[in-house]
Rosetta silent file (secondary structure, phi, psi, omega in degrees, C-alpha in Angstrom):
SEQUENCE: MGLKTIFEALRYGKELIRQASETPGLDAALLLMNATGFSRTELTTRHGELLSDNQTEIYVAALNNRAAGMPVQYILKNAEFMGLNFYVDERVLIPRPDTEILAEAAIAYIKSLASTQTLDYWHTANNLRPCRVLDIGTGSGILAASIAMFTNNVQIIAADVCPSALEVAEINLNHHNIRNRVRLILSDLFKQLSGEQFDLIVSNPPYIRNNEDLPMSVIGFEPHKALFAGVDGLDIYRRILADAKNFLHSNGKIMMEIGYDQYEPVKYLMEIFGYKDIECLKDLAGKDRVITGGL
SCORE:     score description
SCORE:     0.000 S_00000001
   1 L     0.000  -38.113  177.177   92.788   56.688   10.166 S_00000001
   2 L    72.157   43.974 -178.571   92.567   60.190    8.944 S_00000001
   3 L  -139.983   37.497  177.225   94.154   62.169   11.760 S_00000001
   4 L   -62.564  -40.009 -179.679   97.362   63.623   10.431 S_00000001
   5 E  -102.696  166.447  173.204   96.723   67.245   11.300 S_00000001
   6 H   -50.313  -53.289  178.315   95.306   68.861   14.386 S_00000001
   7 H   -52.771  -53.010  178.211   92.051   69.539   12.625 S_00000001
   8 H   -67.416  -32.224  178.716   91.636   65.939   11.486 S_00000001
   9 H   -67.199  -41.422  177.875   92.650   64.533   14.818 S_00000001
  10 H   -59.061  -48.270  179.207   89.910   66.644   16.567 S_00000001
  11 H   -57.929  -47.592  178.522   87.330   65.454   14.055 S_00000001
  12 H   -63.716  -41.797  179.015   88.276   61.908   14.347 S_00000001
  13 H   -63.192  -42.380  175.127   88.332   61.948   18.063 S_00000001
  14 H   -57.255  -39.029 -177.425   85.033   63.573   18.391 S_00000001
  15 H   -75.611  -34.539 -176.557   83.383   60.913   16.321 S_00000001
  16 H   -65.276  -37.593 -172.510   85.141   58.044   17.995 S_00000001
  17 L  -103.981   10.385 -176.950   84.022   58.920   21.463 S_00000001
  18 L   -52.559  -34.055  176.998   80.549   60.319   20.679 S_00000001
  19 L   -73.583  -26.907 -170.006   78.733   57.289   22.144 S_00000001
  20 L   -97.676  -15.898 -169.664   80.702   57.427   25.279 S_00000001
  21 L  -128.849  140.293  172.989   80.711   61.137   26.029 S_00000001
  22 L   -78.750  -16.370 -177.180   78.116   63.945   26.542 S_00000001
  23 L  -136.158   63.354 -175.028   80.834   66.461   25.476 S_00000001
  24 H   -59.581  -38.032 -177.891   82.838   64.659   22.742 S_00000001
  25 H   -63.221  -41.562 -178.099   84.199   67.821   21.220 S_00000001
  26 H   -73.999  -45.266 -175.682   85.518   69.124   24.552 S_00000001
  27 H   -61.547  -42.288 -178.723   86.873   65.738   25.658 S_00000001
  28 H   -64.466  -37.627  175.790   88.681   65.124   22.301 S_00000001
  29 H   -57.204  -50.439  173.767   90.210   68.613   22.667 S_00000001
  30 H   -59.899  -35.780  177.267   91.452   67.899   26.153 S_00000001
  31 H   -71.415  -40.862  175.834   92.959   64.636   25.200 S_00000001
  32 H   -68.016  -39.513  176.141   94.663   66.249   22.246 S_00000001
  33 H   -59.026  -37.252 -174.043   95.995   69.078   24.377 S_00000001
  34 H   -80.349  -29.351  179.035   97.562   66.520   26.712 S_00000001
  35 H   -75.027  -37.184 -174.266   99.165   64.539   23.718 S_00000001
  36 H  -103.391  -18.217 -179.674  100.608   67.654   22.111 S_00000001
  37 L    83.936    8.251  178.006  101.156   70.077   24.919 S_00000001
  38 L   -86.033  159.288  175.029   99.144   72.761   23.060 S_00000001
  39 L   -84.823  171.577 -177.139   96.667   75.104   24.706 S_00000001
  40 H   -65.903  -42.104 -178.363   92.996   75.177   23.524 S_00000001
  41 H   -63.457  -42.964  177.959   93.725   78.350   21.499 S_00000001
  42 H   -58.445  -30.860  173.944   96.775   76.673   19.845 S_00000001
  43 H   -61.917  -23.444  178.386   94.594   73.844   18.624 S_00000001
  44 H   -88.984  -49.419 -176.607   92.656   76.399   16.636 S_00000001
  45 H   -65.748  -30.776 -175.554   95.598   78.575   15.548 S_00000001
  46 L  -113.625   30.075 -173.130   97.791   75.555   14.595 S_00000001
  47 L   -63.750  -17.165  178.606   95.050   73.353   13.213 S_00000001
  48 L   -88.206   -7.582 -176.629   96.924   72.538   10.045 S_00000001
  49 L   -71.873  152.959 -177.209  100.015   71.254   11.799 S_00000001
  50 E   -87.460  145.194  172.508  100.998   67.563   11.570 S_00000001
  51 L   -81.534  141.639  174.929  101.006   65.199   14.558 S_00000001
  52 L   -78.200  171.958  178.009  104.203   63.334   15.337 S_00000001
  53 H   -66.096  -41.711  176.251  103.992   59.576   15.609 S_00000001
  54 H   -66.693  -37.717  171.982  104.288   59.816   19.305 S_00000001
  55 H   -62.634  -40.450 -177.579  101.641   62.392   19.720 S_00000001
  56 H   -66.955  -46.966  177.578   99.336   60.256   17.583 S_00000001
  57 H   -56.247  -47.863  178.004  100.064   57.216   19.716 S_00000001
  58 H   -61.243  -43.354 -171.334   99.292   59.006   22.982 S_00000001
  59 H   -70.917  -46.850  179.252   96.171   60.596   21.603 S_00000001
  60 H   -59.804  -44.148  176.248   94.770   57.348   20.104 S_00000001
  61 H   -57.752  -41.882  175.468   95.391   55.393   23.251 S_00000001
  62 H   -64.377  -46.980  175.827   93.525   58.043   25.231 S_00000001
  63 H   -55.933  -38.613  177.739   90.631   58.146   22.827 S_00000001
  64 H   -68.297  -33.912  174.809   90.214   54.359   23.087 S_00000001
  65 H   -68.130  -38.034  177.865   90.194   54.571   26.831 S_00000001
  66 H   -70.743  -36.687 -178.413   87.464   57.299   26.609 S_00000001
  67 H   -66.312  -29.808  173.937   85.516   55.333   24.030 S_00000001
  68 L   -78.115   -0.531 -178.743   85.477   52.505   26.591 S_00000001
  69 L   103.078   -7.358 -175.847   83.914   54.790   29.158 S_00000001
  70 L   -66.002  132.036 -176.831   86.852   55.826   31.167 S_00000001
  71 L   -73.762  151.000 -177.469   86.319   59.402   32.399 S_00000001
  72 H   -52.839  -41.859 -175.672   88.645   62.092   31.004 S_00000001
  73 H   -59.745  -37.958 -179.226   89.877   62.928   34.539 S_00000001
  74 H   -74.217  -30.287  173.337   91.267   59.462   34.999 S_00000001
  75 H   -62.686  -48.153 -175.481   92.887   59.437   31.573 S_00000001
  76 H   -83.156  -15.605 -174.663   94.628   62.758   32.216 S_00000001
  77 L    60.274   41.459 -176.233   95.186   61.962   35.974 S_00000001
  78 L  -158.477  139.408  174.468   93.891   65.408   36.709 S_00000001
  79 E  -140.844  150.442 -178.562   90.771   67.153   37.982 S_00000001
  80 E  -105.716  142.658  170.861   90.055   70.756   38.790 S_00000001
  81 E  -153.361  131.456 -176.427   88.432   71.831   42.076 S_00000001
  82 L    55.034   39.234 -178.655   88.102   75.233   43.642 S_00000001
  83 L    69.112    9.187 -177.706   90.343   76.546   40.783 S_00000001
  84 E  -113.153  148.859  179.442   93.030   74.198   41.790 S_00000001
  85 E   -92.132  133.298 -178.452   94.498   71.173   39.917 S_00000001
  86 E  -130.793  139.826  173.430   94.397   67.718   41.683 S_00000001
  87 L   -70.110  134.286  172.093   95.850   64.343   40.809 S_00000001
  88 L  -140.018  141.746  167.359   93.116   61.677   40.544 S_00000001
  89 L  -141.977 -169.589 -171.408   93.053   57.990   39.574 S_00000001
  90 L   -71.909    3.733  179.603   90.723   55.028   40.078 S_00000001
  91 L   -81.772  -15.819 -172.857   91.739   54.850   43.761 S_00000001
  92 L  -140.543  159.750  175.447   89.515   57.969   44.502 S_00000001
  93 L   -66.734  150.411  172.663   86.341   59.626   43.346 S_00000001
  94 L   -80.403  130.329  178.595   86.603   62.348   40.757 S_00000001
  95 L   -57.048  135.621  172.082   85.805   65.718   42.343 S_00000001
  96 L  -105.797  146.654  177.485   82.448   67.261   41.446 S_00000001
  97 H   -44.929  -39.316 -177.423   81.577   70.850   41.094 S_00000001
  98 H   -57.948  -34.593 -176.661   78.753   70.352   43.659 S_00000001
  99 H   -62.119  -25.940 -179.095   81.375   69.536   46.376 S_00000001
 100 H   -61.105  -31.105  171.266   82.667   73.114   46.003 S_00000001
 101 H   -51.469  -44.296 -175.868   79.503   74.183   47.964 S_00000001
 102 H   -74.049  -42.845 -179.079   80.764   72.284   50.922 S_00000001
 103 H   -65.921  -39.754  178.593   84.338   73.660   50.654 S_00000001
 104 H   -63.943  -37.538  173.305   83.131   77.078   50.224 S_00000001
 105 H   -68.805  -41.053  174.123   80.840   76.895   53.289 S_00000001
 106 H   -57.446  -44.823 -178.512   83.670   75.417   55.382 S_00000001
 107 H   -66.239  -40.476  172.762   86.026   78.190   54.379 S_00000001
 108 H   -66.617  -32.390  178.962   83.545   80.885   55.122 S_00000001
 109 H   -72.453  -40.403 -178.974   82.768   79.399   58.523 S_00000001
 110 H   -64.555  -40.908 -176.400   86.418   79.237   59.420 S_00000001
 111 H   -67.450  -39.574  178.311   86.985   82.748   58.425 S_00000001
 112 H   -61.035  -44.920  174.980   83.902   83.879   60.433 S_00000001
 113 H   -58.258  -42.358 -175.158   85.266   82.239   63.505 S_00000001
 114 H   -62.164  -32.155  179.214   88.602   83.867   63.134 S_00000001
 115 H   -89.711   -2.167  178.732   86.832   87.351   63.188 S_00000001
 116 L   -95.993  131.401 -175.058   84.606   86.593   66.151 S_00000001
 117 L  -100.516   -5.963 -176.538   85.654   87.881   69.509 S_00000001
 118 L   -95.539   -3.832 -171.285   82.809   86.355   71.507 S_00000001
 119 L   -97.995  107.805 -176.147   83.550   82.584   71.344 S_00000001
 120 H   -63.826  -33.700 -173.019   85.541   81.860   74.491 S_00000001
 121 H   -69.430  -16.908 -168.314   86.559   78.458   73.335 S_00000001
 122 H   -90.610  -11.323 -176.597   88.175   79.978   70.324 S_00000001
 123 E  -120.880  142.561  175.545   90.724   82.070   72.372 S_00000001
 124 E  -133.701  123.858 -177.254   93.381   80.959   74.802 S_00000001
 125 L    45.521   46.061  176.287   95.181   83.687   76.911 S_00000001
 126 L    65.124   10.262  173.663   94.056   86.310   74.434 S_00000001
 127 E  -107.296  140.268 -179.129   95.757   84.674   71.568 S_00000001
 128 E   -74.793  109.677  176.998   93.832   83.345   68.576 S_00000001
 129 L   -78.439  154.826  179.775   94.395   79.518   68.532 S_00000001
 130 L   -55.944  143.092  166.447   94.256   77.513   65.334 S_00000001
 131 E   -73.088  132.259  179.868   90.862   76.294   64.164 S_00000001
 132 E  -102.613  125.405 -170.937   90.858   72.561   64.306 S_00000001
 133 E  -125.476  140.662  176.044   89.173   70.893   61.351 S_00000001
 134 E  -126.667  129.555  177.479   88.526   67.220   60.561 S_00000001
 135 E  -105.933  102.444  179.218   87.896   65.934   57.047 S_00000001
 136 E   -85.166  121.907 -177.382   86.144   62.556   57.265 S_00000001
 137 L    76.939   51.457 -172.977   86.569   60.275   54.170 S_00000001
 138 L   -61.870  -27.715 -174.097   89.086   62.684   52.587 S_00000001
 139 L    53.369 -120.280  177.048   89.713   60.628   49.447 S_00000001
 140 L   -72.063   -5.072  175.543   91.821   62.652   47.198 S_00000001
 141 L    84.265   18.537 -177.123   92.115   65.264   49.846 S_00000001
 142 H   -65.527  -39.995  177.250   90.398   68.020   47.944 S_00000001
 143 H   -68.566  -45.242  177.190   88.435   69.387   50.884 S_00000001
 144 H   -56.480  -50.720 -173.017   91.354   69.385   53.320 S_00000001
 145 H   -62.433  -42.018 -177.023   93.626   70.867   50.668 S_00000001
 146 H   -64.160  -49.421 -178.256   91.133   73.584   49.619 S_00000001
 147 H   -67.880  -32.583  173.163   90.614   74.678   53.351 S_00000001
 148 H   -66.645  -38.088  175.865   94.395   74.703   53.922 S_00000001
 149 H   -64.695  -41.743 -172.594   94.822   76.752   50.819 S_00000001
 150 H  -108.892    9.034  170.942   92.224   79.340   51.398 S_00000001
 151 L  -127.826  163.737  169.538   92.334   79.837   55.122 S_00000001
 152 L  -114.222  156.119  172.023   94.937   80.784   57.801 S_00000001
 153 L    56.992   48.704  173.610   95.614   79.530   61.238 S_00000001
 154 E  -121.052  155.699  172.124   94.051   76.094   60.845 S_00000001
 155 E  -121.774  113.885 -169.404   95.027   72.678   61.981 S_00000001
 156 E  -115.449  132.891  164.700   93.574   69.947   59.689 S_00000001
 157 E  -112.375  126.863 -179.262   93.299   66.311   60.060 S_00000001
 158 E  -107.447  112.888  178.375   92.244   64.227   56.918 S_00000001
 159 E  -114.516  145.920  172.828   91.039   60.705   57.636 S_00000001
 160 E  -151.641  155.790 -173.955   90.155   57.857   55.379 S_00000001
 161 L   -91.647  -12.875 -178.899   89.621   54.223   55.753 S_00000001
 162 L  -100.401  111.725 -175.268   91.361   53.376   52.517 S_00000001
 163 H   -60.667  -35.117 -177.131   95.213   53.414   52.468 S_00000001
 164 H   -65.071  -33.175  176.059   95.203   53.759   48.717 S_00000001
 165 H   -75.167  -30.375  173.832   93.092   57.002   48.874 S_00000001
 166 H   -65.513  -33.220  176.973   95.530   58.455   51.405 S_00000001
 167 H   -56.729  -46.074 -175.417   98.317   57.807   48.935 S_00000001
 168 H   -68.460  -41.809  178.442   96.495   59.970   46.425 S_00000001
 169 H   -59.429  -42.855 -179.877   95.793   62.659   49.125 S_00000001
 170 H   -67.950  -28.978  177.494   99.450   62.806   49.967 S_00000001
 171 H   -67.846  -39.330 -177.189  100.398   63.379   46.303 S_00000001
 172 H   -69.859  -44.671  179.569   97.917   66.375   46.242 S_00000001
 173 H   -63.661  -35.351  172.988   99.094   67.780   49.466 S_00000001
 174 H   -66.263  -40.888 -174.095  102.775   67.618   48.364 S_00000001
 175 H   -60.106  -40.004 -177.754  101.827   69.083   45.016 S_00000001
 176 L   -93.869   14.234  179.021  100.282   72.157   46.674 S_00000001
 177 L    49.448   45.058  178.730  103.110   72.402   49.249 S_00000001
 178 L  -128.476   17.313 -176.546  100.724   71.961   52.200 S_00000001
 179 L   -63.305  -25.465 -177.227  101.767   68.509   53.508 S_00000001
 180 L   -82.531   -5.824 -175.396  102.984   70.078   56.716 S_00000001
 181 L  -103.110  -15.442 -178.817   99.562   71.708   57.271 S_00000001
 182 E  -126.123  128.509  179.970   97.346   68.583   56.971 S_00000001
 183 E  -101.757  117.953  177.541   97.867   65.421   58.983 S_00000001
 184 E   -85.739  137.561 -177.336   96.629   62.259   57.212 S_00000001
 185 E  -135.849  132.646  170.780   95.263   59.462   59.293 S_00000001
 186 E   -83.358  114.558 -175.715   94.088   55.937   58.387 S_00000001
 187 L  -159.254  136.462  174.100   90.877   55.547   60.218 S_00000001
 188 L   -82.902  101.767 -173.067   87.432   54.098   59.800 S_00000001
 189 L    51.700 -116.254 -171.213   85.508   57.402   60.617 S_00000001
 190 L   -99.171    5.289 -168.781   86.527   58.314   64.183 S_00000001
 191 L   -60.499  -31.410  178.860   88.054   55.039   65.418 S_00000001
 192 L  -100.655   20.691 -167.889   91.666   56.338   65.364 S_00000001
 193 L  -119.128   19.582 -177.110   90.820   59.891   66.631 S_00000001
 194 L   -55.817  132.003 -178.048   90.232   59.158   70.289 S_00000001
 195 L    84.140   -8.993 -179.350   90.693   62.263   72.457 S_00000001
 196 L   -78.024  140.473  178.426   90.614   64.670   69.490 S_00000001
 197 L  -125.321  141.929 -177.960   88.364   67.776   69.530 S_00000001
 198 E  -132.147  156.994  175.064   87.466   69.846   66.552 S_00000001
 199 E   -96.805  -17.991  178.701   85.778   73.156   65.828 S_00000001
 200 E  -148.297  129.050  165.806   84.590   71.894   62.321 S_00000001
 201 E  -114.010  125.750 -178.566   83.929   68.487   60.841 S_00000001
 202 E  -118.021  155.159  177.104   83.389   68.305   57.147 S_00000001
 203 E  -163.266  141.551  168.755   82.597   65.172   55.028 S_00000001
 204 L  -117.891   83.053 -178.493   81.535   64.130   51.565 S_00000001
 205 L   -81.823  166.774  169.566   80.565   60.609   52.475 S_00000001
 206 L   -55.028  130.657  175.414   79.252   57.778   50.316 S_00000001
 207 L  -142.548   19.678 -179.560   75.422   58.486   50.000 S_00000001
 208 E   -91.836  136.531  176.252   74.232   56.528   46.854 S_00000001
 209 L   -66.641  141.952 -175.498   71.701   53.818   47.413 S_00000001
 210 L   -50.572  -34.847  178.894   72.921   50.361   46.647 S_00000001
 211 L   -94.786    2.413 -176.276   70.462   49.704   43.780 S_00000001
 212 L   -64.807  130.693  171.989   70.727   53.135   42.201 S_00000001
 213 L   -74.941  124.395 -177.373   71.447   53.040   38.496 S_00000001
 214 L  -128.844  153.247  174.110   74.544   54.948   37.509 S_00000001
 215 L   -52.253  144.405 -178.467   76.382   55.709   34.356 S_00000001
 216 H   -57.149  -34.678 -179.371   79.034   53.282   33.189 S_00000001
 217 H   -60.649  -25.690  174.967   81.679   56.012   33.487 S_00000001
 218 H   -82.770  -71.538 -168.743   80.870   55.989   37.277 S_00000001
 219 H   -62.569  -28.818  179.467   80.035   52.439   38.132 S_00000001
 220 L   -78.779  -19.692 -173.465   82.675   51.017   35.866 S_00000001
 221 L  -131.083  -31.151 -168.733   85.616   53.056   37.051 S_00000001
 222 L   -92.411  149.295 -169.488   85.090   54.916   40.293 S_00000001
 223 L   -70.197  119.181 -176.090   85.579   52.994   43.674 S_00000001
 224 H   -64.622  -22.135  174.580   82.281   51.628   44.892 S_00000001
 225 H   -66.012  -25.600  177.519   83.264   51.895   48.531 S_00000001
 226 H   -92.779    7.037 -175.281   83.231   55.691   48.101 S_00000001
 227 L  -115.882  -49.565 -164.089   79.923   55.682   46.286 S_00000001
 228 E  -104.856  148.367 -173.925   77.393   53.374   47.977 S_00000001
 229 L  -145.336   60.150  170.527   75.973   53.563   51.541 S_00000001
 230 L    84.618  177.083  179.825   73.281   50.947   52.057 S_00000001
 231 L   -48.333  -48.453 -174.602   69.694   50.420   50.902 S_00000001
 232 L  -102.240    1.757  177.757   68.721   54.016   51.651 S_00000001
 233 L    82.553    4.688 -173.194   72.079   55.693   51.098 S_00000001
 234 L  -113.733    6.351 -177.499   72.228   56.815   54.755 S_00000001
 235 H   -54.700  -46.868 -179.779   74.409   54.280   56.439 S_00000001
 236 H   -67.796  -36.760  176.276   77.528   56.514   56.744 S_00000001
 237 H   -55.991  -49.048 -174.513   75.419   59.506   57.868 S_00000001
 238 H   -57.478  -50.627 -177.483   74.077   57.329   60.703 S_00000001
 239 H   -68.492  -37.518  178.163   77.659   56.437   61.825 S_00000001
 240 H   -70.982  -40.780 -175.412   79.135   59.894   61.519 S_00000001
 241 H   -73.113  -29.003  176.157   76.318   61.622   63.316 S_00000001
 242 H   -60.895  -30.443 -173.522   76.333   59.022   66.121 S_00000001
 243 H  -112.812  -28.618 -170.377   79.872   59.884   67.047 S_00000001
 244 H   -56.543  -30.797  178.087   80.708   63.265   65.695 S_00000001
 245 H   -68.530  -17.079  173.175   79.315   65.176   68.729 S_00000001
 246 H   -78.848  -10.539 -175.861   81.896   63.485   70.853 S_00000001
 247 H  -116.000    9.023  178.008   84.564   64.975   68.796 S_00000001
 248 E  -104.166  139.315  173.768   83.177   68.565   68.530 S_00000001
 249 E   -68.498  166.872 -170.505   83.913   71.391   70.833 S_00000001
 250 E   -54.674  -32.445 -179.527   80.781   72.803   72.592 S_00000001
 251 E  -110.316   27.233 -174.080   80.194   75.389   69.876 S_00000001
 252 E   -80.058  167.678 -174.151   81.500   73.131   67.067 S_00000001
 253 E  -134.921  150.065  176.255   79.801   72.597   63.793 S_00000001
 254 E  -127.454  130.800  179.051   79.436   69.726   61.285 S_00000001
 255 E  -127.910  133.157 -177.484   78.894   70.157   57.475 S_00000001
 256 E  -138.018  137.799  169.603   78.243   67.198   55.063 S_00000001
 257 E   -71.906  147.104 -177.257   77.421   66.931   51.419 S_00000001
 258 L  -132.473  161.188  167.855   74.127   65.186   50.760 S_00000001
 259 L   -71.849  159.178 -175.862   72.205   63.860   47.776 S_00000001
 260 L   -51.209  -33.405 -178.357   69.631   66.103   46.192 S_00000001
 261 L  -110.344   32.073 -171.387   66.771   64.254   47.874 S_00000001
 262 L  -121.314    7.545 -178.470   68.342   63.484   51.268 S_00000001
 263 H   -61.888  -50.161 -167.163   67.919   66.754   53.237 S_00000001
 264 H   -72.401  -44.722  177.597   64.827   65.726   55.152 S_00000001
 265 H   -63.893  -38.388  176.775   66.094   62.181   56.101 S_00000001
 266 H   -75.376  -33.670  175.927   69.536   63.382   57.188 S_00000001
 267 H   -63.658  -39.991 -177.205   67.937   66.401   59.065 S_00000001
 268 H   -60.832  -43.394  176.228   65.727   63.832   60.859 S_00000001
 269 H   -61.879  -40.084  176.874   68.952   61.940   61.855 S_00000001
 270 H   -59.429  -46.333 -179.744   70.609   65.062   62.994 S_00000001
 271 H   -62.259  -43.355  176.596   67.687   65.884   65.210 S_00000001
 272 H   -59.711  -37.915  179.678   67.650   62.450   66.699 S_00000001
 273 L   -89.642    8.863  172.704   71.339   62.627   67.663 S_00000001
 274 L    92.340   11.586  176.667   70.902   66.095   69.235 S_00000001
 275 L   -79.044  145.903 -179.674   72.233   68.465   66.544 S_00000001
 276 E  -122.297  173.543  175.384   70.815   71.947   66.395 S_00000001
 277 E    53.051   49.300 -175.093   70.524   75.066   64.098 S_00000001
 278 E   -78.723  133.114  174.213   70.232   72.608   61.008 S_00000001
 279 E  -125.928  156.914  172.649   70.565   74.288   57.684 S_00000001
 280 E  -122.473  134.603  173.120   70.628   73.306   54.048 S_00000001
 281 E  -101.961  141.697 -179.497   72.763   74.801   51.375 S_00000001
 282 E  -108.870  153.560  179.373   71.793   74.524   47.808 S_00000001
 283 L   -86.152 -173.494 -172.110   74.000   73.985   44.699 S_00000001
 284 L   -68.511  -18.839  179.766   74.067   76.080   41.559 S_00000001
 285 L   -88.184    1.079  175.934   71.148   74.023   40.161 S_00000001
 286 L    87.805    7.851 -177.737   68.993   74.981   43.113 S_00000001
 287 L   -96.629  151.258  176.421   69.107   71.410   44.608 S_00000001
 288 E   -59.767  131.385 -174.205   69.783   70.533   48.253 S_00000001
 289 E  -139.613  -29.439 -179.270   73.555   69.789   48.514 S_00000001
 290 E  -131.287  138.347  177.122   75.042   70.569   51.941 S_00000001
 291 E  -123.687  137.244 -175.297   73.546   70.075   55.381 S_00000001
 292 E  -127.677  146.195  173.556   75.010   71.934   58.387 S_00000001
 293 E  -162.070  169.357  178.158   74.373   71.766   62.191 S_00000001
 294 E  -138.627 -171.816 -174.970   75.827   72.290   65.538 S_00000001
 295 L   -98.296    0.000    0.000   75.800   71.331   69.190 S_00000001
């Protein structure tokens, strides 16, 4: 097999997964770091060291999974988002960097509310009340967790229709010691939220068209229910926008991730349902990524 040393293992792994990965060298290094406990720097400085039988077994099994198309994040049960580490497995989508645009926008908005003295609904008896936030379709809980980690004085409800996704979200909330700051609710969108009112609703809903061609690493491993949303990819937006205004305070705001080509159709839906001050935020590639609006 030719992978007795760290150097040989990296070379072997890179070649084995070349067909399945766009970044075979990086993936091989991450999998070897997991098997050995070494840092990226140590893989270089200790490249002549021998692997133990146990390390070799763990590494080869991980390589075989990667060669079969399984994403590295699922193999390692870990993904990074907003500089934080989150547990992920096949029950939830893998967090994407693009979604950080939504998280950052939500955090900035909450902080702006806390510093504004002119919003009457935001104050009760001259005391700053908590900002109430709803995360619809929370999945692994990355949005709710990030908001809780980077803001103060917030009350967050994170809802999802899948019990298995909420199990993963709970793991992540516990890991970051914020379980007491986020309430998890099993709900198909707003169905179990009767009577609730929020200052901000955020969502990264399914928005891929049913017939869209996706890489095997996505279609073969990530949960389809969290990916696809009808013939035009807008089914969940329609449902969210039809009801969200009933759960927002009079000055409330909604923020949703969108596909790169969905700003105009989602904006049209928002206008139909009576949302105002509609804006679009772009991702680091300059593509439309987040749509926002208010009442």
